[in-house]
VEXKE-443113 format. One line per field, with one value per residue (C-alpha): x, y, z; residue number from 1. Coordinates in nm, 3 decimals. Example, Ala and Ser with C-alpha at 12.3 -4.5 7.8 and 13.67 -1.06 7.14 Angstrom:
REM residues 2
X = c(1.230; 1.367)
Y = c(-0.450; -0.106)
Z = c(0.780; 0.714)
num = c(1; 2)
REM end
This chain:
REM residues 75
X = c(0.707; 0.433; 0.081; 0.159; 0.449; 0.412; 0.563; 0.875; 0.836; 0.898; 0.690; 0.400; 0.424; 0.427; 0.115; -0.061; 0.033; -0.084; -0.423; -0.445; -0.369; -0.642; -0.888; -0.807; -0.851; -1.185; -1.306; -1.190; -1.376; -1.699; -1.629; -1.941; -1.812; -1.757; -1.403; -1.305; -1.134; -0.930; -0.843; -0.730; -0.500; -0.362; -0.307; 0.016; 0.149; 0.086; 0.237; 0.552; 0.577; 0.549; 0.814; 1.058; 0.992; 1.038; 1.373; 1.489; 1.396; 1.646; 1.579; 1.437; 1.187; 1.089; 1.029; 0.824; 0.616; 0.554; 0.448; 0.197; 0.069; 0.005; -0.291; -0.429; -0.409; -0.547; -0.852)
Y = c(-1.210; -1.443; -1.468; -1.779; -1.618; -1.482; -1.141; -1.136; -1.064; -0.691; -0.650; -0.843; -0.626; -0.310; -0.430; -0.483; -0.132; 0.008; -0.161; -0.009; 0.335; 0.285; 0.176; 0.481; 0.708; 0.546; 0.603; 0.964; 1.034; 0.914; 1.149; 1.039; 0.684; 0.581; 0.476; 0.812; 0.936; 0.618; 0.641; 1.002; 0.897; 0.588; 0.722; 0.913; 0.606; 0.380; 0.633; 0.663; 0.286; 0.244; 0.511; 0.337; 0.003; 0.146; 0.300; -0.040; -0.219; -0.300; -0.210; -0.555; -0.532; -0.179; -0.290; -0.585; -0.359; -0.106; -0.378; -0.504; -0.158; -0.029; -0.265; -0.182; 0.194; 0.173; -0.023)
Z = c(-1.269; -1.391; -1.253; -1.047; -0.860; -0.511; -0.437; -0.218; 0.153; 0.144; -0.171; -0.016; 0.297; 0.085; -0.097; 0.237; 0.347; 0.013; 0.064; 0.414; 0.271; 0.010; 0.278; 0.491; 0.192; 0.118; 0.475; 0.462; 0.138; 0.299; 0.590; 0.778; 0.822; 1.184; 1.093; 0.941; 1.259; 1.291; 0.923; 0.967; 1.250; 1.079; 0.728; 0.808; 0.993; 0.695; 0.456; 0.669; 0.701; 0.324; 0.270; 0.505; 0.343; -0.008; 0.091; 0.219; -0.104; -0.375; -0.738; -0.822; -0.535; -0.635; -0.994; -0.873; -0.648; -0.924; -1.167; -0.911; -0.814; -1.163; -1.224; -0.876; -0.929; -1.285; -1.172)
num = c(1; 2; 3; 4; 5; 6; 7; 8; 9; 10; 11; 12; 13; 14; 15; 16; 17; 18; 19; 20; 21; 22; 23; 24; 25; 26; 27; 28; 29; 30; 31; 32; 33; 34; 35; 36; 37; 38; 39; 40; 41; 42; 43; 44; 45; 46; 47; 48; 49; 50; 51; 52; 53; 54; 55; 56; 57; 58; 59; 60; 61; 62; 63; 64; 65; 66; 67; 68; 69; 70; 71; 72; 73; 74; 75)
REM end
């Protein structure tokens, strides 16, 4: 996939969920943030949603997702 390509629908949705998981984790690490309780409640929901979505993906979508997540997780 080149830089000008847009991720497929399920991959784009998985990326959105991944960002939500990261945001929840960030709020939880601050612990005194007013959104920490909401993050604690939502994190398992996002994780379950991402798991279901990943199981529904084909191998091409999974490869695309992993190639997009590696730069996010490394940075």
